[in-house]
C-alpha positions as CSV (number, residue, x, y, z in Angstrom):
1,M,150.1,123.5,-51.1
2,Q,147.1,124.1,-48.9
3,Q,148.8,123.4,-45.5
4,P,148.4,126.8,-43.7
5,F,150.7,126.2,-40.7
6,A,154.5,126.0,-40.4
7,T,154.6,123.8,-37.3
8,L,152.4,121.3,-35.4
9,A,152.4,123.7,-32.4
10,D,151.0,126.5,-34.6
11,A,148.3,124.2,-35.9
12,A,147.4,123.1,-32.3
13,S,147.2,126.7,-31.1
14,A,144.8,127.6,-34.0
15,L,142.6,124.6,-33.3
16,R,142.4,125.5,-29.6
17,S,141.4,129.1,-30.4
18,G,138.8,128.1,-33.0
19,A,140.7,129.9,-35.8
20,V,140.6,126.7,-37.9
21,G,138.8,123.4,-37.7
22,S,140.2,119.9,-37.8
23,A,138.0,119.0,-40.9
24,E,139.6,122.0,-42.7
25,L,143.1,120.8,-41.9
26,V,142.4,117.2,-42.8
27,A,140.8,118.1,-46.1
28,A,143.8,120.3,-47.0
29,A,146.2,117.5,-46.1
30,L,144.3,115.0,-48.3
31,A,144.1,117.5,-51.2
32,D,147.8,118.1,-51.0
33,A,148.4,114.3,-51.0
34,E,146.3,113.9,-54.1
35,V,148.7,116.3,-55.9
36,L,152.1,115.3,-54.5
37,D,151.9,111.7,-53.4
38,P,152.1,110.2,-56.9
39,L,155.6,111.8,-57.1
40,L,156.8,111.4,-53.5
41,G,155.5,108.0,-52.6
42,V,154.7,109.1,-49.0
43,Y,151.7,106.9,-48.3
44,V,151.1,103.1,-48.6
45,T,147.4,103.7,-47.7
46,R,145.3,106.8,-47.0
47,F,142.2,106.9,-44.9
48,P,140.2,109.8,-46.3
49,E,136.7,108.8,-45.2
50,Q,137.8,107.7,-41.7
51,A,140.1,110.8,-41.2
52,L,137.4,113.3,-42.3
53,A,134.8,111.6,-40.0
54,A,137.3,111.7,-37.1
55,A,138.0,115.4,-37.8
56,R,134.3,116.3,-37.8
57,A,133.8,114.5,-34.5
58,A,136.8,116.4,-33.1
59,D,135.3,119.7,-34.3
60,A,132.0,118.8,-32.5
61,L,133.7,118.0,-29.2
62,P,133.2,120.5,-26.3
63,A,136.3,122.5,-25.4
64,G,136.6,120.9,-22.0
65,E,136.9,117.4,-23.5
66,R,139.6,118.2,-26.0
67,G,143.1,116.6,-25.7
68,A,146.5,118.2,-26.3
69,L,146.6,116.9,-30.0
70,H,143.0,117.8,-30.6
71,G,142.1,117.5,-34.3
72,L,145.7,117.4,-35.5
73,P,146.2,115.3,-38.6
74,L,149.2,112.9,-38.3
75,A,150.6,110.0,-40.2
76,V,151.8,106.6,-38.9
77,K,154.5,104.3,-40.3
78,D,153.1,101.2,-41.8
79,N,154.7,98.7,-39.4
80,L,152.3,100.0,-36.7
81,A,148.7,98.6,-36.4
82,T,145.8,100.9,-36.9
83,V,142.1,100.2,-36.8
84,E,141.5,101.5,-40.3
85,G,143.5,98.8,-42.1
86,P,146.2,96.2,-41.8
87,A,149.9,97.0,-41.5
88,T,151.9,95.8,-44.5
89,A,155.4,96.5,-43.2
90,Q,155.9,97.2,-46.9
91,S,156.2,93.5,-47.7
92,P,153.9,91.3,-49.8
93,T,154.6,88.5,-47.3
94,H,153.2,90.1,-44.2
95,D,150.1,88.5,-42.7
96,P,147.2,90.9,-43.4
97,H,145.4,89.6,-40.3
98,W,148.1,90.6,-37.9
99,W,146.6,93.0,-35.3
100,R,143.8,93.6,-37.8
101,G,141.1,96.0,-36.6
102,L,143.2,97.2,-33.6
103,D,145.4,100.1,-32.8
104,A,148.9,99.7,-31.5
105,P,149.0,101.2,-28.0
106,A,151.2,104.1,-29.1
107,V,148.7,104.9,-31.9
108,A,145.9,104.6,-29.4
109,R,147.6,107.2,-27.1
110,L,147.9,109.7,-30.0
111,R,144.2,109.2,-30.7
112,G,143.4,109.5,-27.0
113,A,145.1,113.0,-27.1
114,G,142.8,113.9,-30.1
115,A,145.0,113.2,-33.1
116,V,143.5,112.2,-36.5
117,V,145.3,109.5,-38.5
118,L,145.6,110.4,-42.2
119,G,147.1,107.2,-43.3
120,K,150.0,104.7,-43.2
121,T,153.4,105.8,-44.7
122,T,156.0,104.0,-46.8
123,M,159.0,102.4,-45.2
124,A,161.8,99.9,-45.9
125,E,160.5,96.3,-45.9
126,Y,160.2,95.2,-42.3
127,A,162.2,98.4,-41.5
128,M,165.5,97.3,-43.0
129,G,167.2,97.9,-46.3
130,R,166.3,99.9,-49.4
131,P,163.3,99.9,-51.8
132,D,163.2,97.1,-54.4
133,P,162.1,98.2,-57.8
134,A,160.4,94.8,-58.3
135,H,157.9,95.5,-55.6
136,A,154.6,97.1,-56.3
137,F,154.8,99.4,-53.2
138,P,155.3,103.2,-53.8
139,V,158.9,104.3,-54.0
140,P,159.7,107.0,-51.5
141,R,161.2,110.1,-53.1
142,N,163.1,112.9,-51.4
143,P,161.1,116.2,-51.8
144,W,164.3,118.2,-52.1
145,D,165.3,116.1,-55.2
146,P,163.0,113.2,-56.2
147,E,166.0,111.4,-57.7
148,R,167.4,110.9,-54.2
149,W,166.6,108.6,-51.3
150,T,164.7,109.8,-48.3
151,G,166.7,107.7,-45.8
152,G,165.2,104.7,-44.1
153,S,163.3,103.2,-42.7
154,S,160.6,105.7,-41.7
155,T,160.8,107.0,-45.3
156,G,157.3,108.4,-46.0
157,N,157.3,110.2,-42.7
158,G,160.4,112.2,-43.6
159,A,159.2,113.1,-47.1
160,G,155.7,113.9,-45.9
161,I,156.8,116.3,-43.2
162,A,159.4,118.0,-45.4
163,S,156.9,118.6,-48.2
164,G,154.1,119.7,-45.8
165,L,151.7,116.9,-46.4
166,F,151.5,116.6,-42.6
167,L,153.3,118.2,-39.7
168,G,153.9,115.2,-37.5
169,A,154.2,111.4,-37.6
170,L,155.0,108.3,-35.6
171,G,158.0,106.2,-36.7
172,S,160.2,103.4,-35.4
173,D,164.0,103.4,-35.0
174,T,166.3,100.3,-34.8
175,S,169.5,101.7,-36.4
176,G,168.6,105.3,-37.2
177,S,165.2,104.8,-38.9
178,V,163.6,108.0,-37.3
179,R,166.7,110.1,-37.5
180,L,168.1,109.3,-40.9
181,P,164.9,110.3,-42.8
182,A,164.7,113.4,-40.6
183,A,168.3,114.2,-41.5
184,L,168.0,113.6,-45.3
185,C,164.6,115.4,-45.6
186,G,165.4,118.3,-43.4
187,T,163.0,117.6,-40.5
188,T,163.3,116.9,-36.8
189,G,163.1,113.3,-35.3
190,L,163.5,111.8,-31.9
191,K,164.7,108.3,-31.1
192,T,163.4,107.6,-27.7
193,T,165.0,105.7,-24.8
194,F,164.6,101.9,-25.2
195,G,161.4,100.8,-23.3
196,L,160.0,104.3,-22.9
197,L,157.2,103.7,-25.4
198,P,155.3,100.5,-25.9
199,V,156.2,98.6,-29.1
200,D,153.3,96.2,-29.0
201,G,151.5,96.4,-32.3
202,C,154.7,97.3,-34.1
203,V,156.1,94.6,-36.5
204,P,159.4,93.6,-34.9
205,L,162.8,93.8,-36.5
206,S,165.2,93.7,-33.6
207,P,163.2,93.5,-30.4
208,S,166.1,94.4,-28.1
209,Q,166.7,97.6,-30.0
210,D,163.4,98.6,-31.6
211,V,161.9,101.9,-30.3
212,L,159.2,104.3,-31.5
213,G,159.7,108.0,-31.9
214,P,158.0,111.2,-33.0
215,M,158.9,113.0,-36.2
216,A,157.9,116.6,-36.9
217,V,159.0,120.0,-38.0
218,T,160.5,121.2,-34.7
219,A,161.8,119.9,-31.5
220,R,158.9,121.5,-29.7
221,D,156.5,119.6,-32.0
222,C,158.3,116.3,-31.1
223,G,157.9,117.3,-27.5
224,L,154.1,117.7,-28.0
225,L,153.9,114.3,-29.5
226,L,156.1,112.7,-26.9
227,D,153.9,114.2,-24.1
228,A,150.9,112.4,-25.6
229,L,152.8,109.2,-26.2
230,T,154.1,109.0,-22.6
231,G,151.1,110.7,-20.9
232,R,153.6,112.8,-18.9
233,P,153.9,116.4,-19.8
234,R,157.4,117.9,-20.0
235,P,158.5,120.3,-17.3
236,A,158.3,124.0,-18.4
237,P,161.6,125.3,-20.0
238,T,163.8,127.2,-17.6
239,A,164.9,130.7,-18.2
240,D,168.5,129.6,-18.5
241,G,167.8,127.5,-21.6
242,V,171.0,125.5,-22.4
243,R,173.3,127.7,-20.3
244,G,175.8,125.5,-18.6
245,L,174.8,122.4,-20.6
246,R,177.9,120.3,-21.3
247,I,178.0,119.2,-24.9
248,G,180.7,116.7,-25.8
249,V,182.1,116.5,-29.4
250,P,184.0,113.4,-30.7
251,Y,186.2,115.4,-33.1
252,G,187.8,112.2,-34.4
253,L,184.5,111.2,-35.9
254,I,183.8,114.7,-37.3
255,D,187.2,114.5,-39.2
256,A,186.6,110.9,-40.4
257,P,186.6,110.1,-44.1
258,G,183.1,110.4,-45.6
259,V,182.1,113.4,-43.6
260,T,181.7,116.1,-46.3
261,G,183.2,119.6,-46.0
262,A,179.7,121.1,-46.1
263,C,178.6,118.8,-43.2
264,R,181.7,119.7,-41.1
265,A,181.1,123.5,-41.7
266,A,177.4,123.2,-40.8
267,F,178.3,121.2,-37.7
268,Q,180.9,123.7,-36.5
269,E,178.4,126.5,-37.0
270,A,175.8,124.6,-34.9
271,L,178.4,124.3,-32.2
272,R,179.0,128.0,-32.4
273,V,175.3,128.6,-31.9
274,F,175.2,126.4,-28.8
275,D,178.3,128.2,-27.5
276,E,176.6,131.6,-27.9
277,L,173.5,130.2,-26.1
278,G,175.7,129.5,-23.1
279,A,176.4,125.7,-23.5
280,E,179.9,124.4,-22.7
281,I,181.4,122.7,-25.8
282,R,184.1,120.2,-24.8
283,E,186.0,117.4,-26.6
284,F,184.6,114.0,-25.7
285,E,185.9,111.1,-27.8
286,L,184.0,107.9,-28.4
287,P,186.3,104.9,-28.3
288,E,183.2,102.8,-28.0
289,F,181.9,103.9,-31.4
290,G,183.2,101.0,-33.5
291,G,182.3,98.3,-31.0
292,L,178.7,99.7,-30.7
293,L,178.3,99.8,-34.4
294,A,179.3,96.2,-34.7
295,V,176.9,95.3,-31.8
296,N,174.0,97.1,-33.5
297,A,174.6,95.2,-36.8
298,V,175.1,91.8,-35.4
299,T,172.1,92.1,-33.0
300,M,169.8,93.6,-35.6
301,L,170.5,91.0,-38.3
302,A,170.5,88.0,-35.9
303,E,167.2,89.2,-34.4
304,A,165.7,90.0,-37.8
305,F,166.4,86.5,-38.9
306,A,164.9,85.1,-35.7
307,A,161.7,87.2,-36.3
308,H,161.4,86.6,-40.0
309,G,163.5,83.6,-41.0
310,E,160.6,81.1,-41.3
311,R,158.7,83.4,-43.6
312,L,161.9,84.2,-45.5
313,A,162.6,80.5,-46.2
314,A,159.0,79.9,-47.3
315,Q,158.7,83.0,-49.6
316,W,162.3,84.0,-50.5
317,D,161.5,85.5,-53.9
318,R,158.6,87.5,-52.6
319,H,160.8,89.5,-50.3
320,G,162.7,92.5,-51.6
321,R,166.4,91.8,-52.4
322,S,167.7,94.3,-49.9
323,F,165.8,92.9,-46.9
324,R,166.2,89.2,-47.8
325,R,169.9,89.5,-48.2
326,L,170.5,91.3,-44.9
327,A,168.1,89.0,-43.0
328,A,169.7,85.9,-44.5
329,A,173.1,87.1,-43.4
330,G,171.7,87.2,-39.8
331,G,170.9,83.5,-40.2
332,L,174.6,82.8,-40.7
333,L,175.8,84.3,-37.5
334,P,176.8,81.8,-34.8
335,A,175.1,81.9,-31.4
336,H,178.4,82.7,-29.6
337,L,178.9,85.8,-31.8
338,Y,175.4,87.1,-30.8
339,L,176.1,86.4,-27.2
340,R,179.4,88.1,-27.3
341,A,177.7,91.1,-28.9
342,Q,175.3,91.3,-25.9
343,H,178.2,91.2,-23.4
344,T,180.0,93.8,-25.4
345,R,176.9,96.0,-25.5
346,E,176.5,95.9,-21.7
347,R,180.2,96.6,-21.1
348,L,180.5,99.5,-23.6
349,T,177.3,101.1,-22.5
350,A,178.4,101.0,-18.9
351,Q,181.8,102.3,-19.9
352,L,180.3,105.2,-21.9
353,L,177.9,106.1,-19.1
354,A,180.7,106.1,-16.5
355,R,182.7,108.6,-18.6
356,M,179.7,110.8,-19.2
357,D,179.1,110.9,-15.4
358,G,182.8,111.4,-14.6
359,P,184.7,114.6,-13.7
360,D,185.3,115.4,-17.4
361,G,181.8,114.2,-18.4
362,V,179.1,115.6,-20.6
363,D,175.3,116.0,-20.6
364,L,174.9,115.5,-24.4
365,I,177.0,114.2,-27.2
366,A,176.9,116.0,-30.6
367,T,177.7,114.7,-34.0
368,P,176.2,115.1,-37.5
369,T,173.2,112.8,-37.9
370,W,174.6,111.6,-41.2
371,P,177.9,112.5,-42.8
372,A,176.6,113.7,-46.1
373,P,173.3,114.7,-47.8
374,A,171.0,112.2,-49.5
375,R,172.5,110.1,-52.2
376,P,170.9,109.7,-55.6
377,Y,169.2,106.4,-56.0
378,A,171.5,105.7,-58.9
379,Q,174.5,106.0,-56.5
380,E,173.2,103.9,-53.7
381,A,175.8,102.8,-51.1
382,S,176.4,99.2,-50.1
383,P,175.8,98.3,-46.4
384,G,178.6,99.7,-44.3
385,E,180.0,101.9,-47.1
386,E,178.8,105.1,-45.4
387,L,179.8,106.2,-41.9
388,N,176.8,105.4,-39.8
389,L,176.5,107.9,-37.0
390,T,173.0,106.9,-35.8
391,A,173.3,103.2,-35.1
392,V,175.6,103.5,-32.0
393,W,172.7,104.8,-29.9
394,N,170.4,101.8,-30.4
395,P,172.4,99.2,-28.5
396,T,172.9,101.6,-25.7
397,G,169.2,102.4,-25.5
398,F,170.0,106.1,-25.2
399,P,167.7,108.7,-26.9
400,A,168.9,110.9,-29.7
401,L,167.5,113.9,-31.5
402,A,168.1,114.8,-35.2
403,L,167.8,118.6,-36.0
404,P,168.2,120.4,-39.3
405,M,171.5,122.3,-39.2
406,G,172.2,123.6,-42.7
407,A,172.3,122.7,-46.4
408,D,175.0,121.7,-48.9
409,P,175.7,123.9,-51.9
410,A,172.9,122.1,-53.8
411,G,170.4,123.0,-51.1
412,L,170.1,119.5,-49.7
413,P,169.5,119.2,-45.9
414,L,172.3,118.5,-43.4
415,S,171.5,117.4,-39.8
416,L,172.8,117.7,-36.3
417,Q,172.4,114.8,-33.8
418,L,172.3,115.2,-30.1
419,A,172.4,112.1,-27.8
420,G,172.0,111.8,-24.1
421,R,171.6,109.4,-21.2
422,A,168.6,107.1,-20.9
423,R,165.4,109.1,-20.2
424,S,167.0,112.4,-21.1
425,E,164.4,113.3,-23.7
426,H,163.4,116.5,-21.9
427,T,167.0,117.7,-22.0
428,L,167.3,116.9,-25.7
429,I,164.1,118.6,-26.6
430,A,165.0,121.7,-24.5
431,A,168.3,121.8,-26.3
432,G,166.6,121.4,-29.7
433,E,164.1,124.2,-28.9
434,A,166.9,126.5,-27.8
435,Y,168.8,125.9,-31.0
436,Q,165.8,126.3,-33.2
437,S,164.8,129.5,-31.5
438,V,167.8,131.2,-33.1
439,T,168.1,129.2,-36.4
440,T,165.6,128.7,-39.2
441,W,166.8,125.6,-41.0
442,H,163.9,123.7,-39.6
443,L,161.4,126.0,-41.2
444,R,162.7,125.4,-44.8
445,R,160.1,123.4,-46.7
446,A,160.7,121.6,-50.0
447,A,158.6,122.5,-53.0
448,P,158.7,119.5,-55.3
449,D,157.2,119.9,-58.8
450,P,154.4,117.3,-59.1
451,R,155.0,117.2,-62.8
452,H,158.5,115.7,-62.3
453,R,158.9,112.2,-63.5
454,P,161.9,110.6,-61.7
455,A,163.9,107.9,-63.3
456,P,162.8,104.4,-62.3
457,L,164.8,102.5,-59.8
458,Q,167.6,100.4,-61.2
459,D,168.2,96.7,-60.4
460,P,170.1,96.5,-57.1
461,D,172.6,94.1,-58.8
462,G,173.6,96.8,-61.2
463,A,172.2,95.1,-64.3
464,G,169.9,98.0,-65.2
465,P,166.1,97.7,-65.4
466,T,164.6,94.8,-63.5
467,D,163.6,92.9,-66.6
468,Q,167.3,92.3,-67.4
469,P,168.8,89.4,-65.4
470,P,172.1,90.0,-63.6
471,A,175.3,88.3,-64.8
472,P,176.4,85.5,-62.5
473,P,179.0,86.9,-60.0
474,A,182.4,85.4,-59.5
475,P,182.5,82.6,-56.9
476,A,182.9,84.0,-53.4
477,P,184.8,82.3,-50.6
478,A,183.0,80.7,-47.8
479,V,182.4,82.8,-44.7
480,G,183.8,80.3,-42.3
481,P,184.8,76.6,-42.2
482,V,181.5,75.7,-43.9
483,D,180.2,77.1,-47.2
484,T,177.5,79.7,-46.6
485,G,175.4,78.1,-49.4
486,A,175.2,74.9,-47.5
487,V,174.4,76.6,-44.2
488,L,171.6,78.6,-45.9
489,A,170.2,75.4,-47.5
490,A,170.1,73.7,-44.1
491,I,167.8,76.5,-42.8
492,G,165.6,76.2,-45.9
493,I,167.0,79.1,-48.0
494,T,168.4,78.5,-51.5
495,P,169.3,81.9,-52.9
496,G,170.5,82.5,-56.5
497,P,174.1,83.5,-57.3
498,A,173.6,87.2,-57.0
499,D,171.8,87.0,-53.6
500,L,174.3,84.5,-52.3
501,A,177.3,86.7,-53.2
502,V,175.8,89.7,-51.2
503,V,174.7,87.5,-48.3
504,R,178.3,86.1,-48.0
505,A,179.8,89.6,-48.2
506,V,177.5,90.9,-45.4
507,A,178.0,87.9,-43.2
508,R,181.8,88.1,-43.6
509,S,181.7,91.8,-42.7
510,L,179.6,91.0,-39.6
511,L,181.9,88.2,-38.5
512,D,185.0,90.3,-38.9
513,A,183.5,93.1,-37.0
514,G,182.2,90.9,-34.2
515,R,185.6,89.2,-33.8
516,R,187.5,92.5,-33.4
517,P,188.1,93.5,-29.8
518,A,186.0,96.5,-28.7
519,A,187.2,99.5,-26.8
């Protein structure tokens, strides 16, 4: 690896002092990508000529005209528009002329602060689901173990930062898509408050929940990127750090099935660190948790179908199986269920905020970001099988920060999640900086062997390699009073038996969750 700096802040300081040039950093990042990207699948597209030209221009700029991110090489998730090339959203169906030749406003803000865009990173198709082995796109691999998933949907960002291909990136988050890759790859990621950053020029998934967020090595690095993205520098840290900060812990979730022993132990150690730093750790249960999870799922899939249903019906077989099955399930949800979800969302968010502001309230809420380390691709979980600790913060619109907090016995990363009220990013980043000032988990860097040849992905229906057709599944019951196959046919979708069985199962789960009374 040729990347000479541990953090984005270190690289920024060296650039300001003249100890290193932007062209040198960009050339090193591109050289590292040549070696590791064939294994890790970090990039969909690299922009070597454009990035080197931008770096040379940055080096020639007078000191007085340089921005806060001057000359820093960054990556951008491939659902965001950039002038260098079209966004693919990792789908062969996406319109290549969409926002062509333009930067998304958030990308333009990074460039305005002096950043250099290295390329576009891999992601889940339209930011939902898992990779499909039938697609020609690169398969993202976890740098700690290339047989494992990186987490979605900002997949390449997580792998690229963890392996040192770049030190910062811009992602999007609708159900955990910044925080989950950060968690499983051992990096830091910030889901911002809904509406804080412009999402124009970002391919929509669930417009009422989609947000953008910075991903980097440290909380401080995420703060540097956030300052450029908002145009509003953070206040200077206080001498007290996190002293007196009230951190609530929903212990019922920590003890829930699926949270591994290693994850619980690392989480308890993280709480001990905050206690020693002067924070007040108190129990704060989340009775809204189940209801908010259901709201996130119903809202995301219904809005995903609204955004992509027409294309889905016209080009069903060209979409990856994971995405098309989830999106089609959204097409089966009745309007009254979606409307109920929005009422539930408003009620539960207000209820949670009132408790946070009450006499026994808290400033931040702490949980693991994910209950376990990254799974092997060969042991992928079905939707809803793993305890999702990230998705609850999307329907509330609250920000949340993922921080490395340890490793399991195999050395795989484990992650802490801190969530706060809307617009509390500065508090989250300050808490993250304080924690990382006395821990070193964030400085671990994976060292994947570029000679490794991971096993190819298996067919998602469990039939083995993709050239072997799946056996027809047993007939599944209708989701409601009408058969789901007939409903899908009415909206122009005629899936095969394997697809239909999964769509029915997902829709049934959503309907059951949406009908249950929320806290």
